[in-house]
N, C-alpha and C positions, 0 to 999 in steps of 0.2 A: 724719266729720261725720254728723249725724242724717239719715235718709233724707228725700228730698223728691222733687219731680217729676223723672223721669229726663230727662237732658239729651242733646241731639244736638250734638256738639262737633267742630270741625275744628282740627287743629294744623298750621299751615304752617311748614315747616322741621323736620318731625318726625324726620329722621335726623341732624340736627346736634347739637352739644353741648348747647345749651339745650333744643331740642325733645325729645331723648332723656331728659333729666333731668325735663322737665315730664311726659312720659308715665309715667315711673317714679313720680313723686309723685302724679299723679292716681290711680294704682292703690293706692299705699300709704295714701293718705288716704281711700280708698273713695269717691271722687267719684261721684255717681249718674249713671253713663253709660248711656244707651240706645243711642247710636251714636257711634262715633269715626271720623273721617275723617282719616287721615294724609296730608299733602301735602308734597312736596319737589320740588327741581329735577330737571332731566333727568339730572343725575349720579347720582341715586338710582333711576333706572329699573330695575325688576326687583327692588328690595329690598322687604322687608316688616318690620313691627314687631309684636312680640308684646304684646297687650293682654288682660289677664284670661284668659290661657291660649289666646287665639285669635290666629293669625297673620294680620295684615291687610296686604294689598298696599298699597304706597305709590302714591298717585296723583300725577301730574305736573300735572294740571289738573282743575278742577271747573267744570261748565257754569254752575251758579248756586249762590249761597250761601243762597238762600231755603229755608226749612225747618230751618235750623240755629238752635240757641239761643245759640251762642257760638263765637267763633273766637279762637284764640291765635296771635299772630304771633311766630315765633322765627327770623325770617330776617334777613339784613343789612338795613341801613336803606333802601337804595335800592329793594330788592325789596318791602319792607314797604309803601311808599307806594301801589303799585298795589293791593295787597290792602286797604288802608284805604279807598281810593276805592270798591272793589267792596262792602266790608262796609257802608259808609254808604249806598250806592245801594240795596243789597238789604235794608237796615234790620236788619242782624244785629249784635248787640253784639260789640265787639271789644276785646281787651286786647293792646296792642302792647308787646312786650318788646324791641324793636329800638332804641328811643330816637328813632325817625324823626320823631316829632312832639312830643317832649318840650320843644322850645324854644317851642312855641306856647302862650301863656298861656291861650287859650280851651279848650285840651284839659286836662281834669283829670289831675293826677298821682296815680295810684292807689296808695294805701298801705292795706294791710289793718290796720284798727284795730277793737278790740272794740266792738260796739254800733253800728257804722256799716255801711251797705250802699251800694255804688256804684250809681248809677242812670243815669249818663251813657252814651250809646251807644258812646263811644270813650274808653278809658282808656289812659294811657301809664304804663308801669312805670318807676320810677326806676332809675338805674344802680346796679350792685352797690357801688362805692366810696361812693356817696352814701347808700345804705341802711346800710352799715356805719358810716360817720361819723355819720349821723343818729342811730342807736341809741345811740352813745356820747355825743354832744353834747346831745341833747334833754333828758335828765335834769339835766345841768349848767346848761343854759339856764334850765330851770324853777326850779332851786334857787338859783343865785347869779348867773346871767348869764354870757355868754362874750363877751370883748372881741375876740379874734382867735384863729385857729388856723393852724398850719403842719403840713403832712402830706407824707410821702413814700409814694407808692403803689408797692408791689412787685407787679407784674402777672405772672401766669403766662402761658405761651404759649397756653393754652386761652382766654385773653381774646379772641383773634381766631378762635376756633372750632377745629374738628377739624384744619383745615389747619395751624394753629400747632403742634399736638401732633405731627403728621406731620413738620413741618419740623425740630423739635428732635430727634426720633428719627433722622431721616436724617443730620443734621449730627453728632450724637453718634457714630453708627456709623462715619461717614466719618473722624472724628478718631481713633477707636480703631483703625481699619484703616489709618491713615496715608494716607488718600485726600484728594483735593481736596473742598472744600465743594460740595455739589450746586448747580448753576447755578440751577435753578428753586427758589425759596424764597418763602415767604410774607413773609419779612422782608427789607428792603433791606440788612441788615447781618448778620454772624455772630451767632448767638444761643446756641449750645452753649458752656457755660462762660464766658459773657459777660453783663455787665449794661450795658444801654444806656439812657441817659436819654431821656425824652420820645419814646416810640416812634412812628415814622411821621411825625414832624413835623420840618421843617427851617426853620420860620419864626421861629426865635429872634431877638429876645426876645418875640415875640408869643405869647400863651398858645395852647396847642394846643387842638384841638377837644375832646379828652378832658378837659382841665383846665376848659375853659369849661362843658362839659356837667355835670361833677360839681359844680362850684360852683353852677351854676344849679339843678340838682335839689336840692342840699342847702338852698339858700335857700328853695325852695318847701316842702321837708319841714319845716323849722324854723319857717316862717312869718315869717321876718325876715331882713334882710340881715346877713351875717356876713363880715367880712374874712377871706379864706381864701387861703393860699398853698399851691399843690400842686406836687409834683415827681414825675411818673410815671416809673417805672423798669421797663423790661422785664427780667425776671430769668429764668434758664434752669431754671424749674420747670414741671412739667406742669399742676398744679392748686393752688389755694389762694391767697388774697389776703393779703398782709401790709401793714400800715400802721404807720409810726412817726408819732407824733402829739405835737405840743407845743401846749398850750392856755393862753391867758392869760385867767383868770377876771375877770369884772367886779368881783366882791367876793371877797376871800380866804376860802377855805373849808378847814377842817381835812381832812387826808387821810382820816381815818376817816369823816367826813361825805360825802366824795366817793365812797368805797367803798360806803357805805350807799345813796346815791342810785342808783349804778350797779347794785348788787345787786338793787334793786327794779324796775329798768327791764326791760320786756319785750324778749325777744330778745337779752339780754346775759348772758354767763356769765363770772364772775371766775375767773381761773386762778391758784391760789395756789402751785403748785409752782415751786421756784426754777429749774427747767429747762423751757424752752419757754413756750408752745406754738409749734412751727414752723408754717409755712403748711399743711402736710399735716394737722395736728391738726384743723383746722376742716372738712376735706373731708367732705361728706355731712351736715353739721349745718346746722340752720336758725338757729343762734345765732351771735353774734359773741363770740369769746373775747378777753378783756381781761387783759393781764398787764403786768408791769413798771410798775405805777402808782406814781408817785413825784413829789415836788415837783421843780420845775425850778430848779436852783441858779443859773441865769443871771439870774433875776429877783429873787433874794433871798427870805428866809423870809416876808416880808409882801407879796410881789409877786403872789401868787395864781397862780403858774405850775404847770402839771401836765404830766407826761410819761407816755406810755403806748405799748404795742404792741398792735395789734389783729390778729387772725387770723380768717379767715372763708373760706367757700366761695362765691365770687362767683356761680357758676351757681345754686347752691341758694338763695341769698338772693333772687335774681330770680324763680326759678320758684316758690318757696314763697310769696312775696308775691302772685304772679299767681294761684295756685291758691286762696289764701285770699280774694282778691278775688272769684273765681268762686264760691266757696262762699257768700259773703255775698250775692251777687246771686241765686244759686239759692235761698237760703233765703227771699228776699223774693218770688220768683216764684210 
């Protein structure tokens, strides 16, 4: 980005999956940092993070947020609430990546768009599945309208943070060594070489918290209500989000016209190879890979049905959006 006033920034949850990626992206995009304060829980006591060639010790607490220009929250939801209260009290702008306040309509859902600069003191970042779905659906909504959508979310274990990655590693090693599954696990069920629907939820047929949050975020992203059926599935992969998607268009649109609309959409990349992309293909990318784009034969040639496979890096989608929001705010300051 173009140079601006140097910023004093805190990253809470700096040693976690999201926080680590955010720090990497701040440096890669040359965000104008004057000071960076990495903060994490007591579990990270004694750790450090490298920023611009300097090893910074991780703090477990900070007496006051005053004097900071911006704070990123990369913590679990419950922990984020306390930091949000502190940021508002100390009048420090805050970008929350946890989703802790995404359900509150009065809190703006921050989406980085060209030509717009967020001015609210608190912004909530959309969830990664909502960002991925929104990028695919928005150009179709604008071109021909969308009547409904059905999606299966294939979630990596990193969706629950570093602990999910460690759990999959431990279970995989135990299976290869013909040992019992480790008793202490992030997941209530076996995850190595398993696919489990609706992770962490036992309230069937009630929609899970994840399903509700993705549907809510997507509705706010698109600016309209969209009938959406979601089926989250926990899959035994370390990183990368995969989505199978069936869309019923409001007006039939030729496949070539659908491809043209998606090719012009920001943050979307059409994948024309007959093989892939798998979920790992999107890791490290800020774009959503779209492949297997084809008519839905179940609705007939005139029914306006569309099928697709999306692949993306859920962590990078969230952190890229947050950094771009910060850049837009910085440019206006």
